[in-house]
ROVEXPA-203960 format. One record per residue: x, y, z of N, C-alpha, C, CB in turn; residue number from 0; residue in one letter. Coordinates in nm, 4 decimals, decimal comma. Glycine has a CB too. Layout:
BEGIN
+----------+----------+----------+----------+----------+----------+----------+----------+----------+----------+----------+----------+-----+------+
|    neast |   nnorth |      nup |   caeast |  canorth |     caup |    ceast |   cnorth |      cup |   cbeast |  cbnorth |     cbup | seq | type |
+----------+----------+----------+----------+----------+----------+----------+----------+----------+----------+----------+----------+-----+------+
|        X |        Y |        Z |        X |        Y |        Z |        X |        Y |        Z |        X |        Y |        Z | NUM |    A |
...
+----------+----------+----------+----------+----------+----------+----------+----------+----------+----------+----------+----------+-----+------+
REM end
This chain:
BEGIN
+----------+----------+----------+----------+----------+----------+----------+----------+----------+----------+----------+----------+-----+------+
|    neast |   nnorth |      nup |   caeast |  canorth |     caup |    ceast |   cnorth |      cup |   cbeast |  cbnorth |     cbup | seq | type |
+----------+----------+----------+----------+----------+----------+----------+----------+----------+----------+----------+----------+-----+------+
|  13,4798 |   5,7097 |  11,0878 |  13,3813 |   5,8050 |  11,0839 |  13,2568 |   5,7671 |  11,0452 |  13,4150 |   5,8990 |  11,0118 |   0 |    X |
|  13,2428 |   5,6824 |  10,9265 |  13,1228 |   5,6212 |  10,8746 |  13,0391 |   5,5295 |  10,9738 |  13,1629 |   5,5413 |  10,7572 |   1 |    X |
|  13,1401 |   5,4641 |  11,0532 |  13,0779 |   5,3960 |  11,1564 |  13,0019 |   5,4672 |  11,2706 |  13,1718 |   5,3231 |  11,2092 |   2 |    X |
|  13,0589 |   5,5616 |  11,3168 |  12,9929 |   5,6642 |  11,4099 |  12,8802 |   5,7444 |  11,3530 |  13,0939 |   5,7622 |  11,4572 |   3 |    X |
|  12,8908 |   5,7707 |  11,2241 |  12,7848 |   5,8263 |  11,1473 |  12,6500 |   5,7452 |  11,1670 |  12,8273 |   5,8294 |  10,9993 |   4 |    X |
|  12,6714 |   5,6056 |  11,1137 |  12,5793 |   5,4944 |  11,1167 |  12,5088 |   5,4783 |  11,2603 |  12,6579 |   5,3641 |  11,0778 |   5 |    X |
|  12,6026 |   5,4784 |  11,3633 |  12,5590 |   5,4586 |  11,4972 |  12,4620 |   5,5772 |  11,5310 |  12,6832 |   5,4502 |  11,5962 |   6 |    X |
|  12,5026 |   5,6862 |  11,5058 |  12,4107 |   5,8169 |  11,5193 |  12,2923 |   5,8031 |  11,4583 |  12,4678 |   5,9407 |  11,4624 |   7 |    X |
|  12,2715 |   5,7518 |  11,3363 |  12,1605 |   5,7307 |  11,2569 |  12,0731 |   5,6193 |  11,3280 |  12,2051 |   5,6926 |  11,1120 |   8 |    X |
|  12,1282 |   5,5023 |  11,3614 |  12,0733 |   5,4107 |  11,4155 |  11,9906 |   5,4670 |  11,5438 |  12,1731 |   5,3132 |  11,4391 |   9 |    X |
|  12,0658 |   5,5154 |  11,6273 |  12,0308 |   5,5655 |  11,7585 |  11,9079 |   5,6622 |  11,7453 |  12,1551 |   5,6383 |  11,8239 |  10 |    X |
|  11,9180 |   5,7431 |  11,6426 |  11,7964 |   5,8250 |  11,6055 |  11,6972 |   5,7489 |  11,5642 |  11,8171 |   5,9205 |  11,5056 |  11 |    X |
|  11,7123 |   5,6593 |  11,4927 |  11,5935 |   5,5675 |  11,4392 |  11,5292 |   5,4999 |  11,5537 |  11,6430 |   5,4527 |  11,3345 |  12 |    X |
|  11,5998 |   5,4514 |  11,6437 |  11,5561 |   5,3781 |  11,7746 |  11,4725 |   5,4782 |  11,8274 |  11,6753 |   5,3327 |  11,8816 |  13 |    X |
|  11,5100 |   5,5964 |  11,8596 |  11,4412 |   5,7037 |  11,9517 |  11,3197 |   5,7276 |  11,8843 |  11,5228 |   5,8440 |  11,9742 |  14 |    X |
|  11,3055 |   5,7424 |  11,7502 |  11,1879 |   5,7731 |  11,6772 |  11,0948 |   5,6411 |  11,6705 |  11,2288 |   5,8267 |  11,5322 |  15 |    X |
|  11,1617 |   5,5333 |  11,6490 |  11,0865 |   5,3945 |  11,6681 |  11,0010 |   5,3920 |  11,7921 |  11,1900 |   5,2720 |  11,6799 |  16 |    X |
|  11,0782 |   5,4046 |  11,8954 |  11,0316 |   5,3856 |  12,0314 |  10,9274 |   5,4828 |  12,0576 |  11,1412 |   5,3978 |  12,1324 |  17 |    X |
|  10,9547 |   5,6016 |  12,0069 |  10,8232 |   5,6884 |  12,0331 |  10,7136 |   5,6684 |  11,9482 |  10,8478 |   5,8303 |  12,0232 |  18 |    X |
|  10,7368 |   5,6331 |  11,8281 |  10,6186 |   5,5878 |  11,7261 |  10,5325 |   5,4874 |  11,8095 |  10,6798 |   5,5078 |  11,5767 |  19 |    X |
|  10,6065 |   5,3800 |  11,8576 |  10,5399 |   5,2542 |  11,9199 |  10,4695 |   5,2994 |  12,0474 |  10,6500 |   5,1344 |  11,9554 |  20 |    X |
|  10,5355 |   5,3956 |  12,1227 |  10,4497 |   5,4225 |  12,2480 |  10,3032 |   5,4956 |  12,2118 |  10,5393 |   5,5234 |  12,3525 |  21 |    X |
|  10,2991 |   5,5766 |  12,0688 |  10,1815 |   5,6229 |  12,0529 |  10,0663 |   5,5235 |  12,0407 |  10,1895 |   5,7008 |  11,9513 |  22 |    X |
|  10,1087 |   5,4010 |  12,0167 |   9,9986 |   5,2943 |  12,0205 |   9,9859 |   5,2088 |  12,1419 |  10,0165 |   5,2022 |  11,9100 |  23 |    X |
|  10,1133 |   5,2038 |  12,2339 |  10,0939 |   5,1479 |  12,3502 |  10,0369 |   5,2162 |  12,4673 |  10,1982 |   5,1046 |  12,3793 |  24 |    X |
|  10,0530 |   5,3485 |  12,4704 |   9,9846 |   5,4355 |  12,5698 |   9,9398 |   5,5496 |  12,5185 |  10,0620 |   5,4695 |  12,6768 |  25 |    X |
|   9,8459 |   5,5503 |  12,4021 |   9,8015 |   5,6615 |  12,3266 |   9,7570 |   5,7736 |  12,4080 |   9,6982 |   5,6234 |  12,2399 |  26 |    X |
|   9,6654 |   5,7511 |  12,5317 |   9,6024 |   5,8628 |  12,6060 |   9,7080 |   5,9593 |  12,6333 |   9,5335 |   5,8183 |  12,7374 |  27 |    X |
|   9,8392 |   5,9059 |  12,6786 |   9,9298 |   6,0127 |  12,7094 |   9,9565 |   6,1106 |  12,6031 |  10,0506 |   5,9596 |  12,7494 |  28 |    X |
|   9,9500 |   6,0624 |  12,4628 |   9,9798 |   6,1451 |  12,3552 |   9,8480 |   6,2357 |  12,3055 |  10,0351 |   6,0518 |  12,2417 |  29 |    X |
|   9,7473 |   6,1622 |  12,3360 |   9,5994 |   6,2457 |  12,2984 |   9,6054 |   6,3868 |  12,3767 |   9,4430 |   6,1507 |  12,3593 |  30 |    X |
|   9,6730 |   6,3937 |  12,4821 |   9,6553 |   6,5164 |  12,5629 |   9,7377 |   6,6128 |  12,5012 |   9,6900 |   6,5017 |  12,7110 |  31 |    X |
|   9,8303 |   6,5798 |  12,4074 |   9,9234 |   6,6791 |  12,3472 |   9,8631 |   6,7408 |  12,2251 |  10,0580 |   6,6148 |  12,3107 |  32 |    X |
|   9,7584 |   6,6860 |  12,1562 |   9,6962 |   6,7169 |  12,0290 |   9,6231 |   6,8702 |  12,0568 |   9,5818 |   6,5873 |  11,9842 |  33 |    X |
|   9,6728 |   6,9589 |  12,0053 |   9,5887 |   7,0901 |  12,0142 |   9,4433 |   7,0786 |  11,9637 |   9,6575 |   7,2032 |  11,9297 |  34 |    X |
|   9,3612 |   7,1288 |  12,0262 |   9,2205 |   7,1255 |  12,0004 |   9,1780 |   7,1939 |  11,8616 |   9,1506 |   7,1939 |  12,1178 |  35 |    X |
|   9,2782 |   7,2744 |  11,8222 |   9,2375 |   7,3303 |  11,7042 |   9,2684 |   7,2540 |  11,5596 |   9,2973 |   7,4588 |  11,7073 |  36 |    X |
|   9,3156 |   7,1187 |  11,5818 |   9,3249 |   7,0222 |  11,4772 |   9,2020 |   6,9684 |  11,4580 |   9,4188 |   6,9205 |  11,5003 |  37 |    X |
|   9,1624 |   6,9424 |  11,3359 |   9,0319 |   6,8785 |  11,2918 |   9,0359 |   6,7193 |  11,3407 |   9,0147 |   6,8921 |  11,1179 |  38 |    X |
|   8,9182 |   6,6716 |  11,3551 |   8,9173 |   6,5326 |  11,3746 |   8,9575 |   6,5000 |  11,5215 |   9,0104 |   6,4658 |  11,2735 |  39 |    X |
|   8,9306 |   6,3543 |  11,5396 |   8,9600 |   6,3197 |  11,6974 |   9,1092 |   6,3196 |  11,7263 |   8,9017 |   6,1677 |  11,7412 |  40 |    X |
|   9,1406 |   6,3330 |  11,8686 |   9,2729 |   6,3502 |  11,9266 |   9,3444 |   6,1930 |  11,9048 |   9,2584 |   6,4041 |  12,0998 |  41 |    X |
|   9,2684 |   6,0924 |  11,9118 |   9,3403 |   5,9675 |  11,8866 |   9,3770 |   5,9456 |  11,7503 |   9,2653 |   5,8567 |  11,9283 |  42 |    X |
|   9,2932 |   5,9978 |  11,6556 |   9,3522 |   5,9972 |  11,5171 |   9,4937 |   6,0489 |  11,4941 |   9,2674 |   6,0753 |  11,4325 |  43 |    X |
|   9,5030 |   6,1834 |  11,5497 |   9,6361 |   6,2438 |  11,5418 |   9,7515 |   6,1606 |  11,6133 |   9,6280 |   6,3840 |  11,6038 |  44 |    X |
|   9,7024 |   6,1168 |  11,7320 |   9,8102 |   6,0336 |  11,7954 |   9,8600 |   5,9274 |  11,7153 |   9,7663 |   5,9751 |  11,9173 |  45 |    X |
|   9,7547 |   5,8587 |  11,6474 |   9,8011 |   5,7409 |  11,5588 |   9,8695 |   5,7823 |  11,4436 |   9,6901 |   5,6558 |  11,5127 |  46 |    X |
|   9,8283 |   5,8923 |  11,3572 |   9,9106 |   5,9378 |  11,2529 |  10,0462 |   5,9901 |  11,2974 |   9,8405 |   6,0389 |  11,1804 |  47 |    X |
|  10,0753 |   6,0485 |  11,4025 |  10,2037 |   6,0771 |  11,4208 |  10,2828 |   5,9708 |  11,4719 |  10,2140 |   6,1806 |  11,4963 |  48 |    X |
|  10,2144 |   5,8664 |  11,5414 |  10,2881 |   5,7475 |  11,5632 |  10,3421 |   5,6727 |  11,4445 |  10,2091 |   5,6625 |  11,6346 |  49 |    X |
|  10,2498 |   5,6575 |  11,3405 |  10,2909 |   5,6076 |  11,2184 |  10,3995 |   5,7066 |  11,1597 |  10,1680 |   5,5889 |  11,1254 |  50 |    X |
|  10,3728 |   5,8130 |  11,1651 |  10,4847 |   5,9176 |  11,0989 |  10,6215 |   5,8912 |  11,1618 |  10,4461 |   6,0850 |  11,1279 |  51 |    X |
|  10,6134 |   5,8795 |  11,2865 |  10,7534 |   5,8513 |  11,3665 |  10,8082 |   5,7272 |  11,3163 |  10,7372 |   5,8358 |  11,5312 |  52 |    X |
|  10,7190 |   5,6238 |  11,3138 |  10,7761 |   5,4801 |  11,2592 |  10,8302 |   5,4807 |  11,1148 |  10,6581 |   5,3675 |  11,2608 |  53 |    X |
|  10,7650 |   5,5570 |  11,0234 |  10,8010 |   5,5499 |  10,8799 |  10,9320 |   5,6358 |  10,8754 |  10,6787 |   5,6082 |  10,7774 |  54 |    X |
|  10,9462 |   5,7408 |  10,9611 |  11,0622 |   5,8290 |  10,9515 |  11,1829 |   5,7426 |  11,0305 |  11,0270 |   5,9858 |  11,0238 |  55 |    X |
|  11,1452 |   5,6777 |  11,1093 |  11,2567 |   5,5823 |  11,1931 |  11,3134 |   5,4853 |  11,0754 |  11,1766 |   5,4765 |  11,3357 |  56 |    X |
|  11,2266 |   5,4193 |  10,9979 |  11,2739 |   5,3221 |  10,8879 |  11,3488 |   5,4065 |  10,7929 |  11,1525 |   5,2432 |  10,8111 |  57 |    X |
|  11,3146 |   5,5089 |  10,7530 |  11,3892 |   5,5898 |  10,6600 |  11,5194 |   5,6454 |  10,6964 |  11,3139 |   5,6921 |  10,6248 |  58 |    X |
|  11,5324 |   5,6700 |  10,8332 |  11,6766 |   5,7031 |  10,8914 |  11,7563 |   5,5637 |  10,9020 |  11,6660 |   5,7792 |  11,0514 |  59 |    X |
|  11,7024 |   5,4698 |  10,9443 |  11,7556 |   5,3384 |  10,9518 |  11,8268 |   5,2965 |  10,8110 |  11,6376 |   5,2396 |  10,9908 |  60 |    X |
|  11,7622 |   5,3081 |  10,7273 |  11,8115 |   5,2405 |  10,5814 |  11,9231 |   5,3362 |  10,5312 |  11,6780 |   5,2308 |  10,4541 |  61 |    X |
|  12,0357 |   5,2943 |  10,4998 |  12,1482 |   5,3931 |  10,4325 |  12,0725 |   5,4589 |  10,3071 |  12,2995 |   5,3019 |  10,3753 |  62 |    X |
|  12,0083 |   5,3920 |  10,2311 |  11,9560 |   5,4211 |  10,0916 |  11,8697 |   5,5709 |  10,1126 |  11,8478 |   5,2801 |  10,0320 |  63 |    X |
|  11,7814 |   5,5707 |  10,2203 |  11,6853 |   5,6718 |  10,2552 |  11,7379 |   5,7543 |  10,3539 |  11,5609 |   5,6187 |  10,2987 |  64 |    X |
|  11,8475 |   5,7271 |  10,4217 |  11,8797 |   5,8220 |  10,5422 |  11,8889 |   5,9657 |  10,5219 |  12,0051 |   5,7880 |  10,5997 |  65 |    X |
|  11,9370 |   6,0038 |  10,4026 |  11,9496 |   6,1521 |  10,3852 |  11,8153 |   6,2122 |  10,3886 |  12,0205 |   6,1905 |  10,2530 |  66 |    X |
|  11,7019 |   6,1718 |  10,3203 |  11,5637 |   6,2150 |  10,3333 |  11,5103 |   6,1898 |  10,4734 |  11,4769 |   6,1442 |  10,2311 |  67 |    X |
|  11,5371 |   6,0776 |  10,5228 |  11,4832 |   6,0225 |  10,6629 |  11,5421 |   6,1473 |  10,7663 |  11,5558 |   5,8433 |  10,7068 |  68 |    X |
|  11,6641 |   6,1780 |  10,7534 |  11,7075 |   6,2860 |  10,8574 |  11,6367 |   6,4208 |  10,8364 |  11,8653 |   6,3121 |  10,8491 |  69 |    X |
|  11,6218 |   6,4472 |  10,7120 |  11,5416 |   6,5876 |  10,7003 |  11,3907 |   6,5634 |  10,7378 |  11,5486 |   6,6526 |  10,5386 |  70 |    X |
|  11,3413 |   6,4450 |  10,7228 |  11,1929 |   6,4315 |  10,7635 |  11,1944 |   6,4176 |  10,9150 |  11,1164 |   6,2998 |  10,6925 |  71 |    X |
|  11,2973 |   6,3563 |  10,9788 |  11,2978 |   6,3681 |  11,1228 |  11,3059 |   6,5131 |  11,1798 |  11,4113 |   6,2898 |  11,1740 |  72 |    X |
|  11,3834 |   6,6046 |  11,1235 |  11,3926 |   6,7242 |  11,1663 |  11,2717 |   6,7942 |  11,1464 |  11,4945 |   6,7833 |  11,1132 |  73 |    X |
|  11,1964 |   6,7594 |  11,0451 |  11,0677 |   6,8563 |  11,0152 |  10,9650 |   6,8011 |  11,1291 |  10,9955 |   6,8379 |  10,8373 |  74 |    X |
|  10,9620 |   6,6638 |  11,1477 |  10,8909 |   6,5995 |  11,2544 |  10,9040 |   6,6487 |  11,3812 |  10,9217 |   6,4757 |  11,2619 |  75 |    X |
|  11,0330 |   6,6723 |  11,4152 |  11,0659 |   6,7297 |  11,5583 |  10,9954 |   6,8780 |  11,5569 |  11,2466 |   6,7407 |  11,5883 |  76 |    X |
|  11,0033 |   6,9476 |  11,4469 |  10,9561 |   7,0922 |  11,4619 |  10,7970 |   7,0827 |  11,4523 |  11,0226 |   7,1960 |  11,3389 |  77 |    X |
|  10,7565 |   6,9944 |  11,3866 |  10,6014 |   6,9928 |  11,3763 |  10,5212 |   6,9476 |  11,5105 |  10,5605 |   6,8902 |  11,2578 |  78 |    X |
|  10,5973 |   6,8605 |  11,5905 |  10,5402 |   6,8146 |  11,7345 |  10,5657 |   6,9334 |  11,8336 |  10,6202 |   6,6700 |  11,7955 |  79 |    X |
|  10,6539 |   7,0196 |  11,8166 |  10,6798 |   7,1127 |  11,9191 |  10,5745 |   7,1761 |  11,9677 |  10,7631 |   7,2015 |  11,8844 |  80 |    X |
|  10,4651 |   7,2255 |  11,8913 |  10,3469 |   7,2829 |  11,9443 |  10,2732 |   7,2101 |  12,0441 |  10,2638 |   7,3090 |  11,8457 |  81 |    X |
|  10,2849 |   7,0552 |  12,0323 |  10,2226 |   6,9844 |  12,1140 |  10,3038 |   6,9832 |  12,2620 |  10,2037 |   6,8525 |  12,0466 |  82 |    X |
|  10,4334 |   7,0027 |  12,2523 |  10,5039 |   7,0132 |  12,3567 |  10,4770 |   7,1478 |  12,4525 |  10,6345 |   7,0021 |  12,3072 |  83 |    X |
|  10,4711 |   7,2448 |  12,3740 |  10,4157 |   7,3758 |  12,4348 |  10,2873 |   7,3560 |  12,5022 |  10,3952 |   7,4848 |  12,3285 |  84 |    X |
|  10,2046 |   7,2764 |  12,4351 |  10,0565 |   7,2693 |  12,4897 |  10,0707 |   7,1921 |  12,6193 |   9,9454 |   7,1906 |  12,3834 |  85 |    X |
|  10,1671 |   7,0854 |  12,6200 |  10,1816 |   7,0019 |  12,7479 |  10,2247 |   7,1133 |  12,8713 |  10,3096 |   6,8725 |  12,7235 |  86 |    X |
|  10,3282 |   7,1912 |  12,8405 |  10,3881 |   7,2558 |  12,9324 |  10,2755 |   7,3752 |  13,0023 |  10,5207 |   7,3127 |  12,8626 |  87 |    X |
|  10,1991 |   7,4282 |  12,8992 |  10,0891 |   7,5366 |  12,9432 |   9,9902 |   7,4519 |  13,0001 |  10,0224 |   7,6330 |  12,8206 |  88 |    X |
|   9,9490 |   7,3387 |  12,9675 |   9,8332 |   7,2696 |  13,0322 |   9,8681 |   7,2153 |  13,1806 |   9,7879 |   7,1465 |  12,9380 |  89 |    X |
|  10,0145 |   7,1798 |  13,1926 |  10,0535 |   7,1483 |  13,3284 |  10,0485 |   7,2628 |  13,4254 |  10,1868 |   7,0946 |  13,3281 |  90 |    X |
|  10,0886 |   7,3821 |  13,3698 |  10,1109 |   7,4792 |  13,4513 |   9,9388 |   7,5382 |  13,5028 |  10,2156 |   7,5910 |  13,3647 |  91 |    X |
|   9,8489 |   7,5323 |  13,3917 |   9,7314 |   7,5750 |  13,4386 |   9,6530 |   7,4868 |  13,5301 |   9,6602 |   7,6058 |  13,3358 |  92 |    X |
|   9,6937 |   7,3285 |  13,5224 |   9,6060 |   7,2451 |  13,6043 |   9,6890 |   7,2292 |  13,7302 |   9,5649 |   7,1025 |  13,5344 |  93 |    X |
|   9,8034 |   7,3062 |  13,7471 |   9,8644 |   7,2918 |  13,8718 |   9,9175 |   7,1664 |  13,9149 |   9,7829 |   7,3282 |  13,9595 |  94 |    X |
|   9,9833 |   7,1005 |  13,8134 |  10,0523 |   6,9684 |  13,8266 |  10,1624 |   6,9887 |  13,9223 |  10,1071 |   6,9124 |  13,6895 |  95 |    X |
|  10,2129 |   6,8873 |  13,9929 |  10,3314 |   6,8998 |  14,0794 |  10,4612 |   6,9430 |  14,0053 |  10,3556 |   6,7671 |  14,1482 |  96 |    X |
|  10,5347 |   7,0023 |  14,0821 |  10,6641 |   7,0544 |  14,0178 |  10,7406 |   6,9738 |  13,9348 |  10,7516 |   7,0939 |  14,1101 |  97 |    X |
|  10,7654 |   6,8426 |  13,9839 |  10,8437 |   6,7483 |  13,8880 |  10,7844 |   6,7454 |  13,7527 |  10,8476 |   6,6015 |  13,9406 |  98 |    X |
|  10,6512 |   6,7279 |  13,7435 |  10,5928 |   6,7096 |  13,6055 |  10,6127 |   6,8346 |  13,5349 |  10,4407 |   6,6716 |  13,6057 |  99 |    X |
|  10,5922 |   6,9562 |  13,6040 |  10,6042 |   7,0903 |  13,5364 |  10,7493 |   7,0972 |  13,4675 |  10,5838 |   7,2151 |  13,6482 | 100 |    X |
|  10,8335 |   7,0650 |  13,5612 |  10,9678 |   7,0623 |  13,5195 |  11,0023 |   6,9881 |  13,4218 |  11,0420 |   7,0329 |  13,6061 | 101 |    X |
|  10,9561 |   6,8548 |  13,3901 |  10,9756 |   6,7764 |  13,2859 |  10,9119 |   6,8359 |  13,1529 |  10,9242 |   6,6459 |  13,3210 | 102 |    X |
|  10,7847 |   6,8928 |  13,1776 |  10,7055 |   6,9661 |  13,0515 |  10,7978 |   7,0752 |  13,0000 |  10,5524 |   7,0405 |  13,0975 | 103 |    X |
|  10,8252 |   7,1708 |  13,1109 |  10,9210 |   7,2839 |  13,0331 |  11,0499 |   7,2458 |  12,9981 |  10,9459 |   7,4076 |  13,1140 | 104 |    X |
|  11,1180 |   7,1460 |  13,0564 |  11,2312 |   7,1019 |  13,0222 |  11,2404 |   7,0469 |  12,8712 |  11,2628 |   7,0087 |  13,1185 | 105 |    X |
|  11,1381 |   6,9820 |  12,8346 |  11,1174 |   6,9396 |  12,6979 |  11,1476 |   7,0312 |  12,6008 |  10,9924 |   6,9017 |  12,6763 | 106 |    X |
|  11,0947 |   7,1503 |  12,6178 |  11,0942 |   7,2491 |  12,5162 |  11,2345 |   7,2752 |  12,4655 |  11,0319 |   7,3743 |  12,5668 | 107 |    X |
|  11,3275 |   7,3151 |  12,5463 |  11,4709 |   7,3618 |  12,4725 |  11,5367 |   7,2281 |  12,4372 |  11,5840 |   7,4594 |  12,5793 | 108 |    X |
|  11,4856 |   7,1054 |  12,4625 |  11,5531 |   6,9725 |  12,4323 |  11,5287 |   6,9456 |  12,2930 |  11,5015 |   6,8524 |  12,5200 | 109 |    X |
|  11,4004 |   6,9974 |  12,2500 |  11,3692 |   6,9820 |  12,0891 |  11,4495 |   7,0162 |  11,9892 |  11,2670 |   7,0481 |  12,0508 | 110 |    X |
|  11,5227 |   7,1286 |  12,0103 |  11,6231 |   7,1816 |  11,9274 |  11,7586 |   7,0971 |  11,8987 |  11,6566 |   7,3060 |  11,9871 | 111 |    X |
|  11,7997 |   7,0328 |  12,0082 |  11,9109 |   6,9381 |  11,9742 |  11,8601 |   6,8121 |  11,9011 |  11,9861 |   6,8950 |  12,1039 | 112 |    X |
|  11,7351 |   6,7790 |  11,9056 |  11,6834 |   6,6684 |  11,8322 |  11,6839 |   6,7118 |  11,6831 |  11,5392 |   6,6273 |  11,8839 | 113 |    X |
|  11,6444 |   6,8463 |  11,6537 |  11,6412 |   6,8692 |  11,5234 |  11,7841 |   6,8975 |  11,4699 |  11,5477 |   6,9765 |  11,4980 | 114 |    X |
|  11,8802 |   6,9340 |  11,5521 |  12,0063 |   6,9298 |  11,5061 |  12,0784 |   6,8017 |  11,4735 |  12,0724 |   6,9921 |  11,5899 | 115 |    X |
|  12,0407 |   6,6917 |  11,5691 |  12,0670 |   6,5756 |  11,5600 |  12,0247 |   6,5080 |  11,4185 |  12,0126 |   6,5222 |  11,6702 | 116 |    X |
|  11,9172 |   6,5271 |  11,3803 |  11,8415 |   6,4871 |  11,2724 |  11,9270 |   6,5336 |  11,1463 |  11,6935 |   6,5486 |  11,2800 | 117 |    X |
|  11,9341 |   6,6630 |  11,1422 |  12,0168 |   6,7389 |  11,0395 |  12,1427 |   6,6947 |  11,0301 |  12,0263 |   6,8766 |  11,0633 | 118 |    X |
|  12,2239 |   6,6543 |  11,1414 |  12,3679 |   6,5981 |  11,1175 |  12,3416 |   6,4570 |  11,0561 |  12,4634 |   6,5873 |  11,2642 | 119 |    X |
|  12,2348 |   6,3730 |  11,0992 |  12,2352 |   6,2486 |  11,0399 |  12,2230 |   6,2738 |  10,8682 |  12,1088 |   6,1595 |  11,1080 | 120 |    X |
|  12,1217 |   6,3672 |  10,8467 |  12,0872 |   6,3913 |  10,7082 |  12,2393 |   6,4464 |  10,6273 |  11,9524 |   6,5142 |  10,7056 | 121 |    X |
|  12,2946 |   6,5321 |  10,6915 |  12,4186 |   6,5872 |  10,6244 |  12,5239 |   6,4715 |  10,6365 |  12,4735 |   6,7310 |  10,6971 | 122 |    X |
|  12,5428 |   6,3728 |  10,7033 |  12,6402 |   6,2701 |  10,7260 |  12,6112 |   6,1537 |  10,6283 |  12,6374 |   6,2230 |  10,8750 | 123 |    X |
|  12,4806 |   6,1597 |  10,5968 |  12,4439 |   6,0410 |  10,4875 |  12,5105 |   6,0652 |  10,3518 |  12,2776 |   6,0320 |  10,4578 | 124 |    X |
|  12,5389 |   5,9205 |  10,2836 |  12,5984 |   5,9529 |  10,1624 |  12,4864 |   5,9899 |  10,0686 |  12,6845 |   5,8396 |  10,1102 | 125 |    X |
|  12,5210 |   6,0571 |   9,9526 |  12,4213 |   6,0976 |   9,8641 |  12,3988 |   5,9991 |   9,7615 |  12,4519 |   6,2217 |   9,8067 | 126 |    X |
+----------+----------+----------+----------+----------+----------+----------+----------+----------+----------+----------+----------+-----+------+
REM end
């Protein structure tokens, strides 16, 4: 069971690390998710969220910090949810093609399994 738990944690760390890296590789895609109500430039928020995902990925990957990392990952997934909602609303308003709208709206309910995954990693980590 410990091996399975470690694999789940490493997989989560890879998902977070990949997402964090993409914030710097293709930042424009993420800039559009930043709600305009946030102060400062969109790119700043894109970069901050990319760094946050990278730091959380590292915390999840390391057994010593995995418990805290799992909790932080769950909180991060909740924190970015408004950006996913914004994307879905923007795609609807801008009349984007059906496949793009379907992906945008399909991401919304998928956020909650990510939260559950992160909490499972937290709960499976040794104290």
